[in-house]
DSSP file (Angstrom, degrees, kcal/mol; ACC not computed):
  #  RESIDUE AA STRUCTURE BP1 BP2  ACC     N-H-->O    O-->H-N    N-H-->O    O-->H-N    TCO  KAPPA ALPHA  PHI   PSI    X-CA   Y-CA   Z-CA
    1    1 A M     >        0   0    0      0, 0.0     4,-2.0     0, 0.0     5,-0.1   0.000 360.0 360.0 360.0 -35.9  -12.3   32.2  120.4
    2    2 A L  H  >  +     0   0    0      2,-0.2     4,-2.6     1,-0.2     5,-0.2   0.877 360.0  54.7 -62.0 -38.9  -11.9   30.8  124.0
    3    3 A V  H  > S+     0   0    0      2,-0.2     4,-2.4     1,-0.2    -1,-0.2   0.911 107.9  48.8 -66.9 -41.0  -15.1   32.6  125.1
    4    4 A V  H  > S+     0   0    0      2,-0.2     4,-2.5     1,-0.2    -1,-0.2   0.924 112.7  47.7 -60.4 -50.0  -17.1   30.8  122.2
    5    5 A Q  H  X S+     0   0    0     -4,-2.0     4,-2.3     1,-0.2    -2,-0.2   0.890 111.5  51.4 -63.2 -39.3  -15.6   27.4  123.2
    6    6 A F  H  X S+     0   0    0     -4,-2.6     4,-2.0     2,-0.2    -2,-0.2   0.915 110.9  46.5 -64.9 -42.7  -16.5   28.0  126.8
    7    7 A L  H  X S+     0   0    0     -4,-2.4     4,-2.0     2,-0.2    -2,-0.2   0.915 113.1  50.4 -64.8 -43.9  -20.1   29.0  126.0
    8    8 A A  H  X S+     0   0    0     -4,-2.5     4,-2.1     1,-0.2    -2,-0.2   0.885 110.1  50.3 -63.0 -37.3  -20.5   25.9  123.7
    9    9 A L  H  X S+     0   0    0     -4,-2.3     4,-1.6     2,-0.2    -1,-0.2   0.879 108.8  51.3 -68.0 -36.2  -19.1   23.6  126.4
   10   10 A G  H  < S+     0   0    0     -4,-2.0    -2,-0.2     1,-0.2    -1,-0.2   0.879 110.7  49.0 -67.7 -34.5  -21.5   25.0  129.0
   11   11 A E  H >< S+     0   0    0     -4,-2.0     3,-1.2     1,-0.2    -2,-0.2   0.883 107.3  55.7 -70.5 -35.2  -24.3   24.4  126.7
   12   12 A Y  H 3< S+     0   0    0     -4,-2.1    -2,-0.2     1,-0.3    -1,-0.2   0.856 112.4  41.8 -64.3 -34.9  -23.1   20.8  126.0
   13   13 A F  T 3< S+     0   0    0     -4,-1.6     2,-0.4    -5,-0.1    -1,-0.3   0.227  82.3 129.7 -98.1  15.9  -23.2   20.0  129.8
   14   14 A D    <   -     0   0    0     -3,-1.2     3,-0.3     1,-0.1    -3,-0.1  -0.555  35.3-173.9 -68.5 123.4  -26.5   21.8  130.4
   15   15 A T        +     0   0    0     -2,-0.4    -1,-0.1     1,-0.2    -4,-0.0   0.425  68.3  82.1-100.6   0.6  -28.7   19.3  132.3
   16   16 A T  S >  S-     0   0    0      2,-0.0     3,-2.0     1,-0.0    -1,-0.2   0.659  85.0-143.6 -79.7 -15.7  -31.9   21.5  132.3
   17   17 A E  T 3   -     0   0    0     -3,-0.3     3,-0.1     1,-0.3    -2,-0.1   0.830  69.5 -50.9  58.9  34.1  -32.7   20.3  128.7
   18   18 A G  T 3  S+     0   0    0      1,-0.3     2,-0.4     0, 0.0    -1,-0.3   0.382 105.0 133.7  90.0  -7.6  -34.1   23.7  127.8
   19   19 A L    <   -     0   0    0     -3,-2.0     2,-0.3    33,-0.0    -1,-0.3  -0.645  32.2-175.5 -82.4 131.8  -36.4   24.0  130.8
   20   20 A T        -     0   0    0     -2,-0.4     2,-0.4    -3,-0.1     0, 0.0  -0.885  19.3-138.9-123.0 159.0  -36.3   27.3  132.7
   21   21 A E        -     0   0    0     -2,-0.3     2,-0.4    14,-0.0    14,-0.0  -0.972  16.2-160.3-115.5 128.5  -37.9   28.5  135.8
   22   22 A K        -     0   0    0     -2,-0.4     2,-0.8     6,-0.0    -2,-0.0  -0.909   7.8-147.7-114.2 140.8  -39.3   32.0  136.0
   23   23 A Y    >   +     0   0    0     -2,-0.4     3,-0.7     1,-0.2     5,-0.1  -0.836  21.2 170.8-113.1  97.9  -40.0   33.8  139.2
   24   24 A H  T 3  S+     0   0    0     -2,-0.8    -1,-0.2     1,-0.2     0, 0.0   0.750  83.9  50.3 -74.0 -25.4  -43.0   36.1  138.9
   25   25 A S  T 3  S-     0   0    0      2,-0.2    -1,-0.2     3,-0.0     3,-0.1   0.391 110.9-122.1 -90.9   4.0  -43.1   36.8  142.6
   26   26 A L  S <  S+     0   0    0     -3,-0.7     2,-0.7     1,-0.2    -2,-0.1   0.636  76.1 121.4  65.1  15.7  -39.4   37.6  142.6
   27   27 A A    >   -     0   0    0      1,-0.1     3,-0.8     0, 0.0    -2,-0.2  -0.904  44.6-168.6-113.6 106.6  -38.8   34.8  145.1
   28   28 A K  T 3  S+     0   0    0     -2,-0.7     2,-0.4     1,-0.3    -1,-0.1   0.841  86.0  46.0 -59.8 -35.8  -36.4   32.3  143.8
   29   29 A F  T 3  S+     0   0    0      2,-0.0    -1,-0.3     0, 0.0     2,-0.1  -0.403  79.0 164.2-106.9  55.4  -37.0   29.8  146.7
   30   30 A A    <   -     0   0    0     -3,-0.8     3,-0.1    -2,-0.4    32,-0.1  -0.439  31.6-154.1 -74.0 147.9  -40.8   29.9  146.8
   31   31 A S  S    S+     0   0    0      1,-0.2     2,-0.5    -2,-0.1    -1,-0.1   0.568  84.4  51.9 -98.5  -9.2  -42.6   27.2  148.7
   32   32 A N  S    S+     0   0    0     31,-0.1     2,-0.3     2,-0.0    -1,-0.2  -0.931  73.9 171.0-126.8 105.7  -45.8   27.4  146.7
   33   33 A K  E     -a   63   0A   0     29,-3.0    31,-3.6    -2,-0.5    32,-0.9  -0.837  28.2-148.9-117.3 154.2  -45.4   27.3  143.0
   34   34 A V  E     -a   65   0A   0     -2,-0.3     2,-0.4    29,-0.2    32,-0.2  -0.984  21.4-147.1-115.5 121.9  -47.7   27.0  140.0
   35   35 A A  E     -a   66   0A   0     30,-2.6    32,-3.1    -2,-0.5     2,-0.6  -0.693   3.5-155.2 -91.1 135.9  -46.1   25.2  137.1
   36   36 A I  E     -a   67   0A   0     -2,-0.4     2,-0.6    30,-0.2    32,-0.2  -0.948   9.0-163.8-109.3 113.1  -47.0   26.2  133.5
   37   37 A I  E     -a   68   0A   0     30,-3.2    32,-3.1    -2,-0.6     2,-0.5  -0.894   7.9-158.3-100.9 123.4  -46.5   23.4  131.1
   38   38 A T  E     -a   69   0A   0     -2,-0.6     2,-0.6    30,-0.2    32,-0.2  -0.885  13.5-175.5-108.8 124.0  -46.4   24.5  127.5
   39   39 A V  E     +a   70   0A   0     30,-3.3    32,-2.9    -2,-0.5     2,-0.3  -0.970  18.2 168.0-114.1 114.0  -47.0   22.3  124.5
   40   40 A S  E     +a   71   0A   0     -2,-0.6    32,-0.2    30,-0.2     2,-0.1  -0.935  37.2  17.6-128.1 152.9  -46.5   24.0  121.2
   41   41 A G  S    S-     0   0    0     30,-2.5    33,-0.4    -2,-0.3     2,-0.3  -0.361 105.3 -22.1  88.5-172.4  -46.2   22.8  117.6
   42   42 A V        -     0   0    0     30,-0.2     2,-1.1    31,-0.1    33,-0.2  -0.561  62.0-132.3 -72.4 127.8  -47.3   19.6  116.1
   43   43 A I  B     +c   75   0B   0     31,-2.3    33,-2.7    -2,-0.3    37,-0.2  -0.734  42.1 155.0 -89.6 104.4  -47.6   16.8  118.6
   44   44 A M        -     0   0    0     -2,-1.1     2,-0.3     1,-0.4    35,-0.3   0.881  67.6  -0.8 -96.4 -49.5  -45.8   13.9  117.1
   45   45 A D        -     0   0    0     34,-0.1    -1,-0.4    33,-0.1    34,-0.1  -0.974  59.9-135.3-139.9 156.5  -44.8   11.8  120.0
   46   46 A G  S   >S+     0   0    0     -2,-0.3     2,-1.8     1,-0.2     5,-0.7   0.675  85.4  87.0 -87.7 -16.5  -45.3   12.4  123.7
   47   47 A D  T   5S+     0   0    0      3,-0.1    -1,-0.2     4,-0.1     2,-0.2  -0.532  78.8  69.4 -87.3  76.0  -41.8   11.5  124.8
   48   48 A G  T  >5S-     0   0    0     -2,-1.8     4,-2.1    -3,-0.0     5,-0.2  -0.493 104.5 -24.7-152.8-138.5  -40.2   14.9  124.3
   49   49 A F  H  >5S+     0   0    0      1,-0.2     4,-2.1     2,-0.2     5,-0.2   0.898 131.0  52.4 -61.6 -41.6  -40.1   18.4  125.8
   50   50 A A  H  >5S+     0   0    0      1,-0.2     4,-2.3     2,-0.2    -1,-0.2   0.927 108.3  50.1 -64.7 -41.9  -43.6   18.1  127.3
   51   51 A K  H  ><S+     0   0    0     -5,-0.7     4,-2.6     1,-0.2    -1,-0.2   0.895 109.4  52.9 -59.3 -42.4  -42.7   14.8  129.1
   52   52 A R  H  X S+     0   0    0     -4,-2.1     4,-2.1     2,-0.2    -1,-0.2   0.881 108.6  50.2 -63.4 -37.2  -39.5   16.4  130.6
   53   53 A Q  H  X S+     0   0    0     -4,-2.1     4,-1.8     2,-0.2    -2,-0.2   0.924 110.1  49.4 -66.1 -43.4  -41.6   19.2  131.9
   54   54 A I  H  X S+     0   0    0     -4,-2.3     4,-2.3     2,-0.2    -2,-0.2   0.913 112.0  49.1 -56.0 -48.2  -44.1   16.8  133.5
   55   55 A D  H  X S+     0   0    0     -4,-2.6     4,-1.6     1,-0.2    -1,-0.2   0.875 108.9  52.2 -66.8 -35.2  -41.2   14.9  135.1
   56   56 A R  H  X S+     0   0    0     -4,-2.1     4,-1.3     2,-0.2    -1,-0.2   0.895 110.0  48.6 -63.6 -38.7  -39.7   18.1  136.4
   57   57 A V  H  < S+     0   0    0     -4,-1.8     3,-0.4     1,-0.2     6,-0.3   0.910 107.8  56.0 -65.5 -45.1  -43.0   19.1  138.0
   58   58 A R  H  < S+     0   0    0     -4,-2.3    -1,-0.2     1,-0.2    -2,-0.2   0.852 109.9  45.8 -57.4 -38.2  -43.2   15.5  139.5
   59   59 A K  H  < S+     0   0    0     -4,-1.6     2,-0.9    -5,-0.1    -1,-0.2   0.741  95.0  82.7 -82.2 -24.7  -39.9   16.0  141.2
   60   60 A D    ><  -     0   0    0     -4,-1.3     3,-1.3    -3,-0.4    -1,-0.1  -0.720  56.7-171.1 -88.6 106.4  -40.5   19.6  142.6
   61   61 A K  T 3  S+     0   0    0     -2,-0.9    -1,-0.2     1,-0.2    -4,-0.1   0.563  79.9  68.3 -72.7  -9.2  -42.4   19.2  145.8
   62   62 A D  T 3  S+     0   0    0    -30,-0.1   -29,-3.0   -32,-0.1     2,-0.5   0.522  74.4 102.2 -89.8  -3.9  -43.0   23.0  146.0
   63   63 A V  E <   +a   33   0A   0     -3,-1.3   -29,-0.2    -6,-0.3     3,-0.1  -0.680  42.8 173.5 -80.5 127.1  -45.3   22.9  143.0
   64   64 A K  E     +     0   0A   0    -31,-3.6     2,-0.3    -2,-0.5   -30,-0.2   0.546  61.8  13.7-110.9 -10.7  -48.9   23.1  144.2
   65   65 A A  E     -a   34   0A   0    -32,-0.9   -30,-2.6    31,-0.2     2,-0.4  -0.983  62.6-140.8-159.9 158.8  -50.9   23.4  140.8
   66   66 A V  E     -ab  35  98A   0     31,-2.3    33,-2.3    -2,-0.3     2,-0.5  -0.989   4.6-163.4-131.7 134.0  -50.3   22.9  137.1
   67   67 A V  E     -a   36   0A   0    -32,-3.1   -30,-3.2    -2,-0.4     2,-0.6  -0.968  12.9-152.4-113.1 129.7  -51.6   24.9  134.2
   68   68 A L  E     -a   37   0A   0     -2,-0.5     2,-0.5   -32,-0.2   -30,-0.2  -0.891   9.2-168.9-104.0 116.6  -51.4   23.3  130.8
   69   69 A R  E     -a   38   0A   0    -32,-3.1   -30,-3.3    -2,-0.6     2,-0.5  -0.927   3.5-169.7-109.7 128.1  -51.0   25.6  127.7
   70   70 A I  E     +a   39   0A   0     -2,-0.5     2,-0.4   -32,-0.2   -30,-0.2  -0.965  17.5 169.6-120.1 122.1  -51.4   24.1  124.3
   71   71 A E  E     +a   40   0A   0    -32,-2.9   -30,-2.5    -2,-0.5    -2,-0.0  -0.784  37.7 129.4-126.4  85.1  -50.6   25.9  121.0
   72   72 A S        -     0   0    0     -2,-0.4   -30,-0.2   -32,-0.2     3,-0.1  -0.997  58.2-147.2-143.9 139.3  -50.9   23.1  118.5
   73   73 A P  S    S-     0   0    0      0, 0.0     2,-0.3     0, 0.0   -31,-0.1   0.547  71.1 -88.9 -80.7  -3.1  -52.6   22.6  115.2
   74   74 A G        -     0   0    0    -33,-0.4   -31,-2.3     2,-0.0     2,-0.3  -0.924  49.4-174.7 130.1-153.3  -52.9   18.9  116.2
   75   75 A G  B     -c   43   0B   0     -2,-0.3     2,-0.2   -33,-0.2   -31,-0.2  -0.984  44.5 -15.0 156.4-158.2  -50.8   15.8  115.7
   76   76 A T     >  -     0   0    0    -33,-2.7     4,-1.9    -2,-0.3     5,-0.2  -0.560  46.9-133.5 -83.5 144.4  -50.9   12.1  116.3
   77   77 A V  H  > S+     0   0    0     -2,-0.2     4,-2.5     1,-0.2     5,-0.2   0.876 107.5  52.5 -62.0 -41.3  -53.5   10.5  118.6
   78   78 A T  H  > S+     0   0    0      2,-0.2     4,-1.9     1,-0.2    -1,-0.2   0.867 108.2  50.4 -69.5 -35.7  -50.8    8.4  120.3
   79   79 A G  H  > S+     0   0    0    -35,-0.3     4,-1.8   -36,-0.2    -1,-0.2   0.925 113.1  44.4 -63.4 -46.3  -48.7   11.4  121.1
   80   80 A A  H  X S+     0   0    0     -4,-1.9     4,-2.4   -37,-0.2    -2,-0.2   0.888 113.1  51.3 -67.2 -39.4  -51.5   13.3  122.6
   81   81 A D  H  X S+     0   0    0     -4,-2.5     4,-2.8     2,-0.2    -1,-0.2   0.879 107.8  54.3 -68.5 -35.0  -52.7   10.3  124.6
   82   82 A Y  H  X S+     0   0    0     -4,-1.9     4,-2.1     2,-0.2    -2,-0.2   0.934 110.1  45.4 -60.4 -46.5  -49.1    9.7  125.9
   83   83 A I  H  X S+     0   0    0     -4,-1.8     4,-2.3     2,-0.2    -2,-0.2   0.936 113.6  49.7 -61.6 -48.3  -49.0   13.2  127.2
   84   84 A L  H  X S+     0   0    0     -4,-2.4     4,-2.4     1,-0.2    -2,-0.2   0.881 107.9  54.9 -56.8 -42.7  -52.5   12.9  128.7
   85   85 A H  H  X S+     0   0    0     -4,-2.8     4,-2.3     1,-0.2    -1,-0.2   0.933 110.6  44.6 -59.8 -45.1  -51.6    9.6  130.4
   86   86 A H  H  X S+     0   0    0     -4,-2.1     4,-2.1     1,-0.2    -2,-0.2   0.839 112.2  51.6 -77.2 -26.8  -48.6   11.2  132.1
   87   87 A L  H  X S+     0   0    0     -4,-2.3     4,-2.5     2,-0.2    -1,-0.2   0.916 110.9  47.7 -65.9 -39.6  -50.6   14.3  133.2
   88   88 A K  H  X S+     0   0    0     -4,-2.4     4,-2.3     2,-0.2    -2,-0.2   0.899 112.3  50.5 -64.4 -41.4  -53.3   12.1  134.7
   89   89 A K  H  X S+     0   0    0     -4,-2.3     4,-2.6    -5,-0.2     5,-0.2   0.888 110.4  49.2 -65.0 -39.1  -50.5   10.0  136.4
   90   90 A L  H  X S+     0   0    0     -4,-2.1     4,-2.6     2,-0.2     5,-0.3   0.935 111.3  49.6 -66.1 -43.6  -49.0   13.3  137.9
   91   91 A R  H  X>S+     0   0    0     -4,-2.5     4,-1.3     1,-0.2     5,-0.5   0.896 115.0  44.8 -61.7 -38.7  -52.4   14.5  139.1
   92   92 A Q  H  <5S+     0   0    0     -4,-2.3    -1,-0.2     2,-0.2    -2,-0.2   0.907 116.9  43.4 -68.6 -44.1  -53.0   11.1  140.8
   93   93 A E  H  <5S+     0   0    0     -4,-2.6    -2,-0.2     1,-0.2    -3,-0.2   0.908 128.3  26.0 -74.5 -43.5  -49.6   10.7  142.3
   94   94 A R  H  <5S-     0   0    0     -4,-2.6    -1,-0.2    -5,-0.2    -2,-0.2   0.485  96.0-129.7-101.9  -4.6  -49.2   14.3  143.6
   95   95 A N  T  <5 +     0   0    0     -4,-1.3    -3,-0.2    -5,-0.3    -4,-0.2   0.928  50.4 163.4  55.0  48.4  -52.9   15.2  144.0
   96   96 A L      < -     0   0    0     -5,-0.5     2,-0.3    -6,-0.3    -1,-0.2  -0.770  43.8-114.3 -99.3 140.4  -52.4   18.5  142.1
   97   97 A P        -     0   0    0      0, 0.0   -31,-2.3     0, 0.0     2,-0.4  -0.602  34.4-163.4 -67.9 137.0  -55.1   20.6  140.5
   98   98 A L  B      b   66   0A   0     -2,-0.3   -31,-0.2   -33,-0.2   -33,-0.0  -0.989 360.0 360.0-126.0 118.7  -54.7   20.6  136.7
   99   99 A S              0   0    0    -33,-2.3   -32,-0.2    -2,-0.4    -1,-0.1   0.350 360.0 360.0-133.5 360.0  -56.3   23.1  134.4
């Protein structure tokens, strides 16, 4: 019972908000990273998981390029425009290639 409570408590205080970093080069502290931002499901509003991914890339100075993967049947125009706006802002602020 204590183990379950400990795991639940750790999840409650998790500040990554579900974002994980994967190391394909097996180097945890790489200086040149490519961020893969994934948008999946119906796009209802832009202020969600995709926005948190964009903000995390903005803060990580080791990211040198961004790949955007979209698996969506569609959604609202305002949600898609919100995500596009923040991607353009990221590209402009950090001068990152975005594909």
